[in-house]
DSSP file (Angstrom, degrees, kcal/mol; ACC not computed):
  #  RESIDUE AA STRUCTURE BP1 BP2  ACC     N-H-->O    O-->H-N    N-H-->O    O-->H-N    TCO  KAPPA ALPHA  PHI   PSI    X-CA   Y-CA   Z-CA
    1    1 A M              0   0    0      0, 0.0    52,-2.7     0, 0.0     2,-0.3   0.000 360.0 360.0 360.0 140.2  -84.6   51.5   73.3
    2    2 A H  E     -A   52   0A   0     50,-0.3     2,-0.3     2,-0.0    48,-0.1  -0.918 360.0-162.2-126.6 155.8  -88.2   50.5   74.0
    3    3 A V  E     +A   51   0A   0     48,-2.3    48,-2.4    -2,-0.3     2,-0.3  -0.978  11.9 168.7-139.0 151.0  -90.1   50.8   77.2
    4    4 A W        -     0   0    0     -2,-0.3     2,-0.4    46,-0.2    46,-0.1  -0.957  25.3-128.4-151.1 165.1  -93.3   49.3   78.7
    5    5 A I        -     0   0    0     44,-0.3     2,-1.1    -2,-0.3    40,-0.7  -0.969  13.7-135.2-120.8 134.2  -95.0   49.1   82.1
    6    6 A D    >>  -     0   0    0     -2,-0.4     3,-1.8     1,-0.2     4,-1.0  -0.776  18.1-163.7 -84.6 101.3  -96.2   46.0   83.8
    7    7 A Q  T 34 S+     0   0    0     -2,-1.1    -1,-0.2     1,-0.3    25,-0.1   0.730  84.5  66.2 -63.2 -22.2  -99.6   47.2   85.0
    8    8 A D  T 34 S+     0   0    0      1,-0.2    -1,-0.3    -3,-0.1    -2,-0.0   0.779 111.0  36.0 -67.2 -25.1  -99.8   44.2   87.4
    9    9 A L  T <4 S+     0   0    0     -3,-1.8    -2,-0.2     2,-0.0    -1,-0.2   0.560  90.4 112.7-102.9 -11.8  -96.9   45.8   89.3
   10   10 A C     <  -     0   0    0     -4,-1.0    -5,-0.0     1,-0.1    -3,-0.0  -0.433  42.7-171.5 -68.7 130.7  -97.7   49.5   88.9
   11   11 A T        -     0   0    0     -2,-0.2    -1,-0.1    20,-0.0    -4,-0.0   0.483  38.8-122.8 -98.3  -6.2  -98.7   51.2   92.2
   12   12 A G        +     0   0    0      1,-0.1    -2,-0.1    20,-0.0    19,-0.0   0.729  63.2 142.8  73.9  21.9  -99.8   54.4   90.4
   13   13 A D        -     0   0    0      1,-0.1    -1,-0.1    19,-0.0    18,-0.1   0.777  54.8-136.7 -66.5 -26.1  -97.4   56.6   92.4
   14   14 A G     >  +     0   0    0     16,-0.1     4,-1.9    11,-0.1     5,-0.1   0.582  62.4 131.2  83.4  10.1  -96.7   58.7   89.3
   15   15 A L  H  > S+     0   0    0      1,-0.2     4,-1.8     2,-0.2     5,-0.2   0.875  73.7  53.8 -62.8 -35.0  -93.0   59.1   89.7
   16   16 A C  H  > S+     0   0    0      1,-0.2     4,-2.5     2,-0.2     8,-0.3   0.914 108.7  47.7 -65.4 -41.6  -92.6   58.1   86.0
   17   17 A T  H  4 S+     0   0    0      1,-0.2    -1,-0.2     2,-0.2    -2,-0.2   0.822 109.0  55.3 -70.0 -29.4  -94.9   60.8   84.9
   18   18 A D  H  < S+     0   0    0     -4,-1.9    -1,-0.2     2,-0.2    -2,-0.2   0.892 116.5  36.1 -65.6 -39.3  -93.1   63.3   87.1
   19   19 A H  H  < S+     0   0    0     -4,-1.8    -2,-0.2     1,-0.2    -1,-0.2   0.771 136.7  11.6 -88.7 -28.1  -89.8   62.5   85.4
   20   20 A C    >X  +     0   0    0     -4,-2.5     4,-2.3    -5,-0.2     3,-1.7  -0.447  58.6 164.8-151.8  72.3  -90.8   61.9   81.8
   21   21 A P  T 34 S+     0   0    0      0, 0.0    -4,-0.1     0, 0.0    -3,-0.1   0.658  75.2  71.7 -66.6 -13.7  -94.4   62.9   81.0
   22   22 A E  T 34 S+     0   0    0      1,-0.1    15,-0.5    -3,-0.1     3,-0.1   0.753 115.1  22.2 -70.1 -22.5  -93.5   62.7   77.3
   23   23 A I  T <4 S+     0   0    0     -3,-1.7    12,-2.8    -7,-0.2     2,-0.3   0.720 119.9  57.1-113.0 -35.0  -93.4   58.9   77.6
   24   24 A F  E  <  +B   34   0B   0     -4,-2.3     2,-0.3    -8,-0.3    10,-0.2  -0.797  54.2 172.3-109.9 145.1  -95.5   58.0   80.7
   25   25 A V  E     -B   33   0B   0      8,-2.4     8,-3.0    -2,-0.3     2,-0.5  -0.994  25.4-136.7-146.1 145.6  -99.1   58.9   81.5
   26   26 A I  E     -B   32   0B   0     -2,-0.3     6,-0.2     6,-0.2     2,-0.1  -0.923  26.3-155.6-104.4 127.2 -101.6   57.8   84.3
   27   27 A L    >   -     0   0    0      4,-2.0     3,-2.5    -2,-0.5     4,-0.1  -0.280  38.1 -82.1 -93.8-178.5 -105.0   57.0   83.0
   28   28 A E  T 3  S+     0   0    0      1,-0.3    -1,-0.0     2,-0.1    -2,-0.0   0.729 124.7  64.9 -57.7 -24.9 -108.4   57.0   84.8
   29   29 A D  T 3  S-     0   0    0      2,-0.2    -1,-0.3     1,-0.1     3,-0.1   0.495 113.6-115.9 -79.4  -1.4 -107.7   53.6   86.4
   30   30 A G  S <  S+     0   0    0     -3,-2.5     2,-0.3     1,-0.3    -2,-0.1   0.564  77.5 120.4  81.5   8.6 -104.8   55.2   88.3
   31   31 A I        -     0   0    0     -4,-0.1    -4,-2.0   -18,-0.1    -1,-0.3  -0.828  63.5-117.2-109.6 145.5 -102.2   53.0   86.6
   32   32 A A  E     -B   26   0B   0     -2,-0.3     2,-0.3    -6,-0.2    -6,-0.2  -0.539  32.0-180.0 -81.7 146.0  -99.3   54.3   84.5
   33   33 A Y  E     -B   25   0B   0     -8,-3.0    -8,-2.4    -2,-0.2     2,-0.3  -0.903  25.5-116.0-135.2 163.1  -99.0   53.5   80.8
   34   34 A V  E     -BC  24  41B   0      7,-0.5     7,-2.9    -2,-0.3     2,-0.3  -0.740  29.6-162.8 -99.7 153.6  -96.5   54.4   78.1
   35   35 A R  E     - C   0  40B   0    -12,-2.8     2,-0.5    -2,-0.3     5,-0.2  -0.971  22.1-153.7-138.0 153.5  -97.3   56.5   75.1
   36   36 A D  E >  S- C   0  39B   0      3,-3.1     3,-1.7    -2,-0.3     2,-0.5  -0.875  78.1 -54.9-122.8  92.7  -95.8   57.3   71.8
   37   37 A G  T 3  S-     0   0    0     -2,-0.5     0, 0.0   -15,-0.5     0, 0.0  -0.634 123.4 -17.9  69.8-120.3  -97.1   60.8   71.0
   38   38 A M  T 3  S+     0   0    0     -2,-0.5     2,-0.5    -3,-0.1    -1,-0.3   0.512 117.8  98.4 -94.8  -6.6 -100.9   60.5   71.4
   39   39 A D  E <   -C   36   0B   0     -3,-1.7    -3,-3.1     2,-0.0     2,-0.5  -0.729  61.3-155.8 -86.2 124.4 -100.9   56.7   71.1
   40   40 A I  E     -C   35   0B   0     -2,-0.5     2,-1.1    -5,-0.2    -5,-0.2  -0.871  16.5-129.7-104.4 128.7 -101.1   55.0   74.5
   41   41 A G  E     +C   34   0B   0     -7,-2.9    -7,-0.5    -2,-0.5     8,-0.2  -0.641  39.4 163.0 -74.7 102.0  -99.9   51.4   74.9
   42   42 A N        +     0   0    0     -2,-1.1    -1,-0.1     6,-0.2     7,-0.1  -0.025  40.4 100.6-116.9  30.6 -102.9   49.9   76.6
   43   43 A D  S >  S-     0   0    0      3,-0.2     3,-3.1     5,-0.0     6,-0.5  -0.767  77.0-134.5-110.4  81.2 -102.1   46.2   76.1
   44   44 A P  T 3  S-     0   0    0      0, 0.0   -38,-0.1     0, 0.0     3,-0.1  -0.065  80.3 -10.4 -48.3 118.5 -100.7   45.4   79.6
   45   45 A G  T 3  S+     0   0    0    -40,-0.7     2,-0.1     1,-0.3   -39,-0.1   0.373 113.2 113.8  77.0  -5.4  -97.6   43.3   79.2
   46   46 A G  S X  S-     0   0    0     -3,-3.1     3,-1.9     1,-0.1    -1,-0.3  -0.396  85.5 -99.3 -95.4 173.6  -98.2   42.8   75.5
   47   47 A A  G >  S+     0   0    0      1,-0.3     3,-1.3     2,-0.2    -1,-0.1   0.793 119.5  64.7 -61.2 -28.1  -96.3   43.9   72.4
   48   48 A G  G 3  S+     0   0    0      1,-0.2    -1,-0.3    -5,-0.1    -6,-0.2   0.601  95.5  58.7 -71.8 -10.2  -98.9   46.7   72.0
   49   49 A S  G <  S+     0   0    0     -3,-1.9     2,-0.5    -6,-0.5   -44,-0.3   0.435  85.1  94.5 -98.3   0.7  -97.8   48.3   75.2
   50   50 A M    <   -     0   0    0     -3,-1.3   -46,-0.2    -4,-0.2   -48,-0.0  -0.793  53.0-177.0 -96.3 131.3  -94.1   48.7   74.2
   51   51 A V  E     -A    3   0A   0    -48,-2.4   -48,-2.3    -2,-0.5     2,-0.1  -0.939  28.2-109.5-126.7 150.3  -93.1   52.1   72.7
   52   52 A P  E     -A    2   0A   0      0, 0.0     2,-0.5     0, 0.0   -50,-0.3  -0.463  28.1-140.6 -73.5 149.5  -89.8   53.4   71.3
   53   53 A V        -     0   0    0    -52,-2.7     5,-0.1    -2,-0.1   -17,-0.1  -0.956  13.4-129.9-115.5 122.2  -87.9   56.0   73.3
   54   54 A A    >>  -     0   0    0     -2,-0.5     3,-2.0     1,-0.1     4,-0.8  -0.353  27.4-111.5 -65.0 148.3  -86.2   58.8   71.5
   55   55 A P  H >> S+     0   0    0      0, 0.0     3,-0.7     0, 0.0     4,-0.5   0.823 115.7  63.0 -51.9 -34.9  -82.6   59.4   72.5
   56   56 A D  H 34 S+     0   0    0      1,-0.2     4,-0.2     2,-0.1     3,-0.1   0.765 111.4  36.9 -62.6 -24.8  -83.5   62.7   74.1
   57   57 A F  H <> S+     0   0    0     -3,-2.0     4,-2.2     1,-0.1    -1,-0.2   0.489  88.8  95.7-105.5  -5.5  -85.7   60.9   76.6
   58   58 A Q  H <X S+     0   0    0     -4,-0.8     4,-2.4    -3,-0.7     5,-0.2   0.893  85.6  46.4 -59.9 -45.4  -83.7   57.7   77.3
   59   59 A Q  H  X S+     0   0    0     -4,-0.5     4,-2.6     1,-0.2    -1,-0.2   0.894 112.8  50.7 -65.8 -37.5  -81.9   58.8   80.4
   60   60 A R  H  > S+     0   0    0     -4,-0.2     4,-2.1     2,-0.2    -1,-0.2   0.862 109.9  50.7 -67.3 -34.6  -85.1   60.2   81.9
   61   61 A V  H  X S+     0   0    0     -4,-2.2     4,-2.3     2,-0.2    -2,-0.2   0.918 111.1  48.0 -67.4 -43.2  -86.9   56.9   81.2
   62   62 A V  H  X S+     0   0    0     -4,-2.4     4,-2.3     1,-0.2    -2,-0.2   0.926 111.7  50.2 -62.1 -44.5  -84.0   54.9   82.9
   63   63 A D  H  X S+     0   0    0     -4,-2.6     4,-1.7     1,-0.2    -1,-0.2   0.902 109.4  51.9 -59.8 -41.2  -84.2   57.3   85.9
   64   64 A S  H  X S+     0   0    0     -4,-2.1     4,-1.1     1,-0.2    -1,-0.2   0.913 109.4  49.3 -61.6 -43.5  -87.9   56.8   86.1
   65   65 A A  H  < S+     0   0    0     -4,-2.3     3,-0.3     1,-0.2    -1,-0.2   0.893 110.3  50.7 -64.2 -39.6  -87.5   53.0   86.1
   66   66 A E  H  < S+     0   0    0     -4,-2.3    -1,-0.2     1,-0.2    -2,-0.2   0.818 112.8  46.2 -68.6 -29.9  -84.9   53.2   88.8
   67   67 A L  H  < S+     0   0    0     -4,-1.7    -1,-0.2    -5,-0.2    -2,-0.2   0.620  85.4 113.3 -86.1 -14.0  -87.1   55.4   91.0
   68   68 A C     <        0   0    0     -4,-1.1    -3,-0.0    -3,-0.3   -58,-0.0  -0.357 360.0 360.0 -63.3 131.2  -90.2   53.2   90.5
   69   69 A P              0   0    0      0, 0.0    -1,-0.2     0, 0.0    -4,-0.1   0.528 360.0 360.0 -70.5 360.0  -91.3   51.5   93.7
């Protein structure tokens, strides 16, 4: 499983970071991004913004996506 965030649609509510801070982070611009360890996917909508999700985090990532406004 891989995940990415469409920064054009992100409202910066932070629900994703509340549910899975290991994968999601909000940067100084107030928008959420995905991360793979210390590497942050900062190519909005591009292949560089997609990160793999370890099995331990997959359900939390799905829950985050479902809660996203």
